[in-house]
DOMI-113341 format. One record per residue (C-alpha): z, x, y; residue in three letters. Coordinates in steps of 0.02 Angstrom, whole numbers, padded with zeros to 5 digits, always signed. Example, Ala and Ser with C-alpha at 12.3 -4.5 7.8 and 13.67 -1.06 7.14 Angstrom:
BEGIN
+00390+00615-00225Ala/+00357+00684-00053Ser/
***
This chain:
BEGIN
+00009+00013+00005Met/+00055+00125+00117Tyr/-00115+00217+00097Gly/-00208+00058+00098Arg/-00138+00036+00277Leu/-00141+00221+00337Phe/-00298+00241+00419Trp/-00343+00067+00496Pro/-00191+00021+00556Val/-00050+00154+00524Leu/-00135+00303+00623Thr/-00211+00227+00765Pro/-00025+00134+00779Ser/+00057+00304+00792Ile/-00046+00370+00911Leu/-00022+00218+01031Phe/+00151+00247+00980Gly/+00149+00425+01039Val/+00068+00354+01208Ala/+00155+00204+01251Ala/+00327+00342+01199Gly/+00272+00468+01309Ala/+00259+00378+01470Thr/+00434+00311+01467Val/+00560+00420+01517Pro/+00467+00469+01667Val/+00401+00288+01737Ser/+00539+00290+01846Val/+00534+00467+01911Leu/+00341+00438+01949Ala/+00384+00274+02070Ala/+00509+00371+02183Met/+00384+00527+02191Gln/+00270+00408+02262Leu/+00394+00361+02385Gly/+00478+00222+02297Ala/+00647+00208+02321Ser/+00794+00192+02162Ala/+00823-00007+02167Ala/+00639-00011+02185Leu/+00578+00080+02029Ala/+00715+00005+01914Ser/+00635-00173+01982Leu/+00461-00110+01917Ile/+00528-00078+01754Val/+00635-00226+01749Ala/+00438-00354+01805Val/+00356-00262+01685Val/+00488-00349+01564Gly/+00467-00504+01636Gly/+00270-00483+01628Ile/+00278-00447+01436Ala/+00391-00613+01412Leu/+00246-00729+01502Val/+00087-00649+01417Thr/+00152-00669+01230Thr/+00071-00827+01211Val/-00076-00797+01313Pro/-00086-00634+01195Ala/-00101-00740+01032Gly/-00243-00849+01090His/-00354-00697+01150Leu/-00314-00627+00977Ile/-00358-00802+00872Asp/-00515-00783+00993His/-00584-00620+00981Val/-00505-00575+00790Gly/-00376-00452+00756Asp/-00461-00297+00746Arg/-00586-00324+00936Arg/-00388-00378+00989Ala/-00322-00210+00970Met/-00486-00112+01012Ala/-00487-00198+01174Leu/-00296-00173+01191Ala/-00323+00023+01179Thr/-00458+00033+01266Ala/-00354-00072+01432Val/-00215+00019+01394Val/-00325+00182+01426Ala/-00432+00145+01569Val/-00247+00075+01682Phe/-00170+00254+01620Thr/-00298+00335+01695Ala/-00288+00227+01854Val/-00091+00284+01879Thr/-00156+00486+01845Val/-00282+00449+01972Gly/-00118+00379+02087Ala/-00022+00499+02044Leu/-00130+00652+02109Val/-00197+00591+02259Trp/+00002+00531+02324Ala/-00074+00461+02466Gly/-00059+00295+02561Pro/-00082+00126+02445Gly/-00047+00266+02281Ala/+00109+00183+02245Leu/+00024+00013+02247Ala/-00105+00092+02146Leu/+00043+00151+02024Phe/+00132-00024+02018Met/-00034-00113+01990Ala/-00114-00017+01817Ser/+00095-00035+01787Thr/+00105-00207+01778Phe/-00092-00214+01694Leu/-00054-00133+01551Arg/+00096-00247+01516Ala/-00017-00389+01435Pro/-00127-00259+01344Ala/+00049-00164+01248Ile/+00063-00343+01192Asn/-00108-00373+01115Val/-00085-00220+01037Trp/+00075-00261+00964Ser/+00040-00439+00920Leu/-00163-00394+00836Ala/-00054-00264+00727Arg/+00038-00393+00662Gln/-00062-00522+00644Ser/-00192-00385+00546Tyr/-00078-00326+00402Val/-00004-00518+00410Ala/-00182-00576+00357Glu/-00219-00429+00236Arg/-00037-00380+00151Val/+00008-00492-00040Pro/+00174-00550+00028Ser/+00289-00451-00115His/+00235-00303+00005Glu/+00264-00375+00184Val/+00460-00313+00209Gly/+00404-00122+00161Arg/+00214-00143+00299Ala/+00314-00229+00417Met/+00443-00084+00417Thr/+00298+00049+00406Ala/+00231-00020+00590Leu/+00377-00007+00634Gly/+00407+00125+00601Gly/+00250+00197+00682Thr/+00314+00149+00860Met/+00481+00238+00829Arg/+00426+00386+00784Ile/+00311+00373+00930Gly/+00471+00342+01039Ala/+00545+00483+00955Leu/+00390+00611+00985Val/+00297+00541+01123Gly/+00470+00600+01260Pro/+00455+00760+01161Leu/+00304+00793+01190Leu/+00302+00748+01356Ala/+00491+00852+01396Gly/+00385+01002+01346Leu/+00213+00965+01448Leu/+00309+00946+01596Leu/+00404+01113+01587Ile/+00229+01193+01612Val/+00168+01039+01715Ala/+00148+00950+01842Pro/+00206+00761+01818Leu/+00037+00658+01806Trp/+00007+00787+01635Ser/+00141+00667+01549Val/-00013+00515+01584Tyr/-00139+00624+01529Val/-00060+00648+01353Leu/-00047+00440+01335Ser/-00225+00433+01378Val/-00299+00574+01296Ala/-00163+00484+01132Cys/-00249+00298+01176Ser/-00420+00380+01170Val/-00383+00438+00991Leu/-00306+00280+00921Ala/-00483+00171+01024Leu/-00580+00342+00909Ala/-00506+00302+00731Val/-00515+00122+00761Leu/-00712+00136+00787His/-00719+00257+00639Ser/-00793+00186+00482Pro/-00737+00341+00389Arg/-00571+00351+00454Leu/-00515+00175+00512Gly/-00582+00079+00382Gly/-00553-00095+00353Arg/-00446-00197+00259Leu/-00531-00350+00237Glu/-00431-00436+00088Glu/-00277-00553+00129Gly/-00168-00572-00023Tyr/-00047-00744-00050Asp/+00075-00727-00124Ala/+00032-00749-00290Ala/-00085-00590-00236Gly/-00237-00700-00233Arg/-00386-00638-00086Ser/-00368-00780+00054Thr/-00422-00694+00209Thr/-00542-00809+00320Pro/-00644-00774+00444Arg/-00527-00717+00605His/-00668-00693+00750Asp/-00639-00871+00831Gly/-00807-00927+00757Arg/-00879-01033+00628Ala/-00993-00975+00515Ser/-01149-01039+00591Gly/-01111-00938+00745Gly/-01030-01076+00858Glu/-00850-01072+00932Pro/-00753-01150+00817Ala/-00630-01302+00861Arg/-00461-01221+00862Arg/-00360-01294+00714Pro/-00201-01375+00718Arg/-00068-01231+00681Met/+00064-01316+00520Glu/+00212-01190+00569Val/+00402-01241+00484Arg/+00459-01245+00701Trp/+00648-01321+00640Arg/+00648-01134+00536Ala/+00559-01041+00667Val/+00692-01084+00807Val/+00825-01054+00690Leu/+00752-00890+00633Ala/+00747-00860+00800Gly/+00912-00851+00854Val/+00989-00720+00748Ala/+00805-00621+00825Ile/+00842-00664+00971Ser/+01040-00589+00944Thr/+00983-00449+00892Leu/+00847-00396+01018Ala/+01010-00407+01128Val/+01090-00266+01035Ala/+00928-00177+01027Arg/+00886-00158+01215Val/+01086-00148+01245Ser/+01127-00019+01135Gln/+01053+00154+01221Ala/+01126+00080+01400Val/+01296+00030+01334Leu/+01351+00196+01252Ile/+01297+00320+01379Gln/+01410+00188+01501Leu/+01568+00243+01386Trp/+01476+00430+01358Gly/+01510+00436+01531Val/+01703+00335+01548His/+01782+00462+01432Ile/+01687+00615+01493Gly/+01569+00651+01384Leu/+01400+00730+01467Thr/+01234+00695+01491Gly/+01176+00826+01328Ala/+01298+00733+01279Gln/+01242+00596+01259Ile/+01077+00635+01228Ser/+01110+00723+01061Leu/+01229+00573+01008Ala/+01070+00439+01026Ile/+00948+00560+00944Ala/+01056+00596+00790Gly/+01053+00378+00762Gly/+00845+00370+00817Ala/+00840+00506+00685Ala/+00955+00446+00562Val/+00866+00250+00590Glu/+00670+00332+00557Ile/+00778+00416+00378Val/+00821+00224+00318Leu/+00637+00147+00354Met/+00564+00186+00189Val/+00716+00100+00107Pro/+00736-00040+00236Gly/+00566-00089+00202Gly/+00614-00086-00003Tyr/+00772-00200+00003Leu/+00678-00337+00124Lys/+00556-00344-00028Asp/+00669-00310-00179Arg/+00835-00424-00092Leu/+00752-00516+00024Gly/+00734-00556+00232Arg/+00895-00651+00259Ser/+01006-00545+00181Ser/+00938-00374+00259Ile/+00922-00491+00424Leu/+01140-00536+00400Val/+01194-00351+00320Thr/+01075-00257+00479Cys/+01187-00382+00632Leu/+01330-00361+00513Leu/+01339-00141+00484Val/+01241-00132+00682Tyr/+01363-00267+00784Gly/+01515-00181+00717Ser/+01450-00005+00783Gly/+01466-00079+00947Phe/+01651-00139+00887Leu/+01711+00049+00842Leu/+01633+00130+01006Leu/+01783+00080+01142Pro/+01906+00147+01000Leu/+01796+00309+01023Ala/+01872+00436+01138His/+01781+00621+01083Ser/+01606+00654+01064Trp/+01635+00654+00860Trp/+01706+00501+00858Cys/+01555+00410+00962Val/+01429+00495+00842Val/+01516+00424+00719Gly/+01485+00260+00809Ala/+01326+00290+00841Val/+01262+00331+00653Thr/+01344+00159+00608Val/+01213+00065+00728Met/+01086+00180+00662Ala/+01129+00130+00472Val/+01126-00050+00533Gly/+00992-00043+00654Asn/+00873+00059+00542Gly/+00910-00066+00384Leu/+00834-00191+00506Gly/+00685-00103+00546Ala/+00521-00208+00557Gly/+00627-00374+00512Val/+00590-00459+00670Asn/+00385-00419+00617Met/+00418-00470+00432Thr/+00489-00607+00460Ile/+00370-00673+00588Gly/+00227-00636+00459Ala/+00329-00761+00311Asp/+00331-00878+00459Leu/+00164-00877+00494Ser/+00032-01004+00475Pro/-00127-00940+00400Lys/-00244-01025+00502Val/-00180-00976+00716Gly/-00076-00835+00654Arg/-00117-00736+00817Gly/-00061-00898+00926Arg/+00102-00898+00799Phe/+00149-00722+00824Leu/+00115-00743+01029Gly/+00262-00867+01020Ile/+00367-00780+00878Trp/+00363-00657+01019Ala/+00458-00756+01150Ile/+00630-00740+01046Phe/+00636-00557+01058Ser/+00565-00525+01236Asn/+00687-00663+01289Val/+00819-00552+01202Gly/+00758-00380+01308Val/+00745-00463+01443Leu/+00932-00546+01420Gly/+01039-00392+01331Gly/+01017-00280+01501Pro/+01063-00486+01600Gly/+01209-00491+01498Leu/+01270-00311+01502Val/+01261-00336+01689Ala/+01334-00500+01698Ala/+01499-00431+01585Val/+01514-00271+01713Leu/+01509-00355+01840Val/+01684-00462+01802Val/+01747-00344+01676Ser/+01749-00151+01612Thr/+01601-00085+01496Ser/+01726-00099+01343Gln/+01711-00265+01358Val/+01533-00273+01385Ala/+01513-00160+01228Val/+01630-00279+01128Leu/+01532-00429+01186Ser/+01348-00358+01132Val/+01447-00314+00946Gly/+01525-00487+00982Gly/+01339-00580+00985Leu/+01268-00471+00832Ala/+01408-00515+00696Leu/+01375-00691+00789Ala/+01199-00693+00745Gly/+01232-00626+00542Ala/+01347-00774+00558Ala/+01225-00894+00599Trp/+01086-00789+00491Met/+01225-00818+00335Ser/+01240-01025+00389Phe/+01051-01065+00397Trp/+00975-00945+00253Ala/+00932-01078+00140Arg/+00878-01194+00289Glu/+00743-01060+00341Ile/+00716-01043+00185Gly/+00633-00831+00195Leu/+00574-00748+00041Pro/+00715-00708-00073Thr/+00659-00549-00143Gly/+00565-00496-00320Arg/+00723-00412-00416Arg/
***
């Protein structure tokens, strides 16, 4: 299965992840270099999250219209073009350069959304259900690899080159991903789709009927109650994931750790998550999605509850490791459950709706932390996020039977 996915999906996804990950640590610095205040630079990042939320459903409609593979290629090309515009703004650095930087940053957000949903739809449609957990975990792992390799390459590049060189690196990785997608020898195609028994079911996915005329958009057959019930648990996981790095930094500063110590603790946690990707994917297929999501939230939430007890660097590392074990086991669980609940017809549209649950968490996490910090301490903020994760585990455990996700093949 990994061999079938390697060139068509995993390789371009790693390249795309590196392209996106390289720019994350320097996005605020780039805005401030062009004259933005710290508040405006932070606002730009927040607006990108808002754009991602409101464009998830239109992104799903686009994928259904043009097809998942074409959508991946189109999104990659758009990201490359607008990243090149960002390079131009940073090199120019004249009047209007900040506005150009902001516009290109905002316009990349919908394309990244399309890419994320299209690759998920592409794999879900072409992998048997008993391999979906491993496939989606591998897919989620590619972005984790990008989030680790991208900043590392960017840091090395900034030692000898100016800030705009990081965006040049991002353009180069996007172009390479596009080349792989278009190369018949490297990219290949996974033309076959499968049902639960492994039988081929792949429908036409190019938005047109067999005669070449635009096809009427059929009604999606979706168990919406199950979608909402599972989506609530996924939202709590998203809140914890987005809040984790912020809370670790806040607590580290609170107990007097240096920036290097905090960074090493976070990096160590990321390494643990990457190591657990493969066994996590295997367990999703072997034990079932609901049980793994419940375990993920329980362990993850417990790590947050341990953090306020940590008053030395080694104790912080221990708490972060517990978080990483939980989060690593749940790598790709959002995409796996989305694939399980998605219909065979209108999959792209459905995944656009499903992404709302995680995007709400992405926006809600920083909002929850900020709201708690206004009225209380960082310790209470950490405990609040940990408690929310445990509540998500209880919620999923209670509704697991009604949601009816695959229970695994023992």
